[in-house]
N, C-alpha and C positions, 0 to 999 in steps of 0.2 A: 549454414542453413539460410539465415537472412530474414529480413523483415517480411518480405512478400510471402514466403513459405509459412511463417508463423501465422500471418493473417489468414492464409488459406485454411490452416488447421483450426484456427479459432472459428471461422465461418462454418466449417464442417461440423465441429463440436456443437455449435449453437443449433444448427439444423438437426443434428442427431438427437439433441435433447428437447427438440420442439420449442426452442426459444427464439425470440425475435432476433433477426439479423442486426448486428451492431449493439446488442444489449450488453456485451462484455467489453470492458475497456482494457486495453493492453498497456501496461506500464513497462516501458523499455528501461531496464535497470542499467543506468549509465555510470554507476560508481566505478572508480579507478579505470575508466576507459579513456584512451587518448582523445583529445579534442577533434582530431580529424575523423575518427570513427563516428563520434557523436554528430558532427556536422554533416556527415554523409547520410545518417539516418534522418536528420532534420531535412536534408535536401530531398529525401524521398517523400516528405510530407507528413512524417509522424510528429506529433506535438506533445505527447504525454510521457514523461520520464520519471524515474525513481532514483533517489540518492539515499545512501546510508548515513552520511555524515554531513552535519550542518556546515562545517568549515570547508569541506571540499565543494559542496554545492555553491557556497557563497563566492568561491573563487572562479567558478565555471559558468554559472547561469546568467548573471547580469549581462555579460557580453553577448551570449546567445539570444537572450530576450531582445536585445537591441537589434540583432541581425535578422531574427525570424519572428513573425507575428504569431500570436495565439499559443505560445509555449506554456505548458503547465508542468510544474515539478512537484512531486509528492515525496515526503520524507518516509522511508520505509524501514529505516534503522532505528536503534534506540535513541531516545532524546534525554540528554542530561538537563536537569533543571536550570543550570546556569546558561544554557544555550536557548532557552525557551523564547525569549524576546526575538532573537535573530531568526529562529525557526518560524515564528508567527509572521514575521515580515517577509520571509523568503518563499514559503511554500503555499501552494493552493490546498494541500491536504496533508495531514499527519496520520500515518497508519499505525503508530506505535505508542498510543496512550495506554500505559501499562500499569499505572498505580495511582491511587487517590491523590497523593502529594503532587504529582505532575499535573493532574487534572485541575487542582486548585490553583497551581501556578499559572497554567494556561488561562484559566478564567480571570484571574486578577490582571494579568498583562493584557489580555484581549479587551477587557473593560477599559483599561488605561488608553490603549491606542485605537480603540474603536473598530477593530476587525479581528476575525478569527477564521483560520482555515477550517475546512471540513475535517472532522475527526473520526477515526476508526479506533475502537478500543481493542487492545490485544488480549486474546484469551490463550492461556497456556493449556491447550487441550490435552497435551500429553502429561501434564503435571510434572514436568521435568524441572528438577531443582536449579539447573544451570540456565534455564530459559526465562525470559521476561514474560510478563502477562499475568492477569488475574486467573485464579483457578476457576474451572467451570462452575463450581458450586457458589462462587462469589460473584459471578458475572452479572446476574440480575441486579444485585445490590449496587454494583459499580455503575451499571448503566443508569439506574435511578439517581445515584449520587451526581453523575455528570449532567444529567438532565436538570437536576435541582440547581446546578451551578449555571444553568442556561447556556450550556455548551452545545454547538451544532454537531451532535453525534449522528453520523450518517450510516455507521455500520460497525462490523467486527472484523478482526484480522487474526489469522493463526498461521503458525509454521509447524507442521506436523513433525513428530520425531522421525529421524532418518530410517529407523529400523522397524517401523510399523506401517500398515496399509494407510495411505493418506486419506482414502475415502471415508474411513471411520471418523477421522478428525474433521473433515469437511462437513460430513453429515451432522456431527455434534454442533459445530459452529452454526450451521444453518438452522438447527432446532432452537438454539439459544436466541438467534436473531429473530426468528419467526415469532417466538412467544413474547418478545419485547417490541414487536412492531418495527423492526429495523430491516431495511432493504439491502443495504450495502454489505457485501461479503468479499473481503480482500483475502483471497486464498488461491493457491495454485502457482507453481513455478514451472520451469522448462520441462521437467520430467513427468509432471502429473497434472498439467493444466486442463487437459481434456476431461479428466475425472472431476476436477473442481467445477468446470462449466456444467457438467451433467448434474451436479449437486447444487447449482445456483450461484456460483461465483459471479460477481459483477466486475471485479478488478483482478487481473492476473499479473504476475511479476516475472518477466523473462529478460535475461541478460545476455549471457555469452552466445546463446542460440541466435541472437540478433546481431550482436557486435563482433563475435569471435571471442576466443579465450582472452581473459583479462591479462593485462601486461603487468607483471610484478614490478615493484619498485616504488 
């Protein structure tokens, strides 16, 4: 498929939803992609990428940042508390703030080093026991708690269950965000990002449709 086709689909979805052109940010999910593929996408002018693991990002992105101007990398995978300092120093945004303990750790370290990435709070919209995120019923309290810690909460993130209509989950996330005055909605991936855009997504996450299938190993 490739970057240009994905961007065309985003532009069409924005227009169909009556949204301003360019209002949706495309996070190119570069986890476990070979460097040559990432460099090719950078060469096409794309500058916003997503990584799942702090360690992998730390090995990959400092070199690319030296080579290309304006690169932004967002953490979209789970964050372990012991990797928090490294994540704060490495990423422009963290999309997976999923528990009060992590929020407190981020607040403490951000205070120490004097900077904090933009934060998206993860909501487990499907209430799946194996999945990270606060439950929808606890989301308002979690948002308040993070704001009380003076954290830069920009929005919410969700990953819908694979066997349910994603639009129900996108709609639920949008409602929680709206009633809490949050504009950022990190939702939608390769198979469903048009639906996510129709329901207000500001950040979508697309990987193999841009880079090709991931290389195991």
